[in-house]
Residue frames as qw, qx, qy, qz and C-alpha x, y, z in Angstrom:
[[0.498, 0.603, 0.488, 0.388, -2.97, 7.60, 14.39],
 [0.019, -0.992, -0.104, 0.066, -2.73, 11.29, 15.51],
 [0.472, -0.620, 0.438, 0.448, 0.97, 10.98, 15.71],
 [0.577, 0.205, 0.656, 0.441, 1.06, 9.65, 12.16],
 [0.246, 0.866, 0.399, 0.172, -1.09, 12.43, 10.92],
 [0.274, -0.912, 0.137, 0.272, 1.24, 14.99, 12.60],
 [0.563, -0.337, 0.547, 0.520, 4.23, 13.38, 10.90],
 [0.481, 0.490, 0.622, 0.377, 2.52, 13.50, 7.60],
 [0.095, 0.970, 0.215, 0.055, 1.49, 17.12, 7.91],
 [0.412, -0.779, 0.297, 0.367, 5.14, 17.98, 9.00],
 [0.609, -0.025, 0.631, 0.481, 6.56, 16.20, 5.94],
 [0.204, 0.407, -0.355, -0.816, 6.87, 17.92, 2.52],
 [0.773, 0.306, 0.408, -0.377, 3.70, 16.58, 0.62],
 [0.624, 0.664, -0.346, -0.224, 5.61, 16.56, -2.77],
 [0.161, 0.481, -0.858, 0.082, 8.28, 14.34, -1.30],
 [0.470, -0.078, 0.769, -0.426, 5.83, 12.13, 0.69],
 [0.741, 0.339, 0.035, -0.579, 3.37, 11.49, -2.15],
 [0.580, 0.434, -0.659, -0.201, 5.54, 9.17, -4.23],
 [0.011, 0.255, -0.894, 0.368, 6.40, 7.04, -1.13],
 [0.579, 0.144, 0.541, -0.593, 2.63, 6.66, -0.24],
 [0.725, 0.430, -0.222, -0.490, 1.86, 5.80, -3.91],
 [0.422, 0.424, -0.802, 0.004, 4.53, 3.21, -4.00],
 [0.167, -0.096, 0.858, -0.476, 3.45, 1.66, -0.69],
 [0.653, 0.261, 0.271, -0.657, -0.10, 1.51, -1.84],
 [0.703, 0.449, -0.427, -0.349, 0.66, -0.04, -5.14],
 [0.248, 0.363, -0.884, 0.161, 2.85, -2.59, -3.37],
 [0.413, 0.036, 0.689, -0.594, 0.08, -3.47, -0.90],
 [0.730, 0.376, 0.076, -0.565, -2.34, -3.83, -3.66],
 [0.549, 0.494, -0.642, -0.203, 0.03, -5.99, -5.66],
 [0.028, -0.218, 0.918, -0.329, 0.75, -8.30, -2.75],
 [0.503, 0.166, 0.567, -0.630, -3.02, -8.57, -2.10],
 [0.741, 0.462, -0.158, -0.460, -3.89, -9.34, -5.89],
 [0.364, 0.421, -0.831, -0.018, -1.04, -11.83, -6.19],
 [0.147, -0.162, 0.880, -0.422, -2.41, -13.59, -3.08],
 [0.663, 0.314, 0.322, -0.599, -5.89, -13.61, -4.29],
 [0.637, 0.482, -0.439, -0.412, -4.91, -15.01, -7.51],
 [0.235, 0.299, -0.913, 0.149, -2.91, -17.87, -5.98],
 [0.393, 0.106, 0.722, -0.559, -5.86, -18.56, -3.63],
 [0.729, 0.392, 0.057, -0.558, -8.28, -18.61, -6.66],
 [0.551, 0.469, -0.656, -0.215, -6.03, -20.85, -8.62],
 [0.019, -0.198, 0.922, -0.332, -5.67, -23.10, -5.61],
 [0.531, 0.204, 0.577, -0.586, -9.39, -23.37, -5.30],
 [0.735, 0.469, -0.164, -0.461, -10.10, -24.05, -8.83],
 [0.516, 0.394, -0.760, -0.005, -7.07, -26.59, -9.05]]
């Protein structure tokens, strides 16, 4: 993880932030969709 932190610190924060936000939103979207599918499956 230290290597990842070094890479993040070396990158331009303004250029890196959007990518982090997009990745986070994408992961959350996948989790939410999976949870909804599981919930519907349990109910049905």
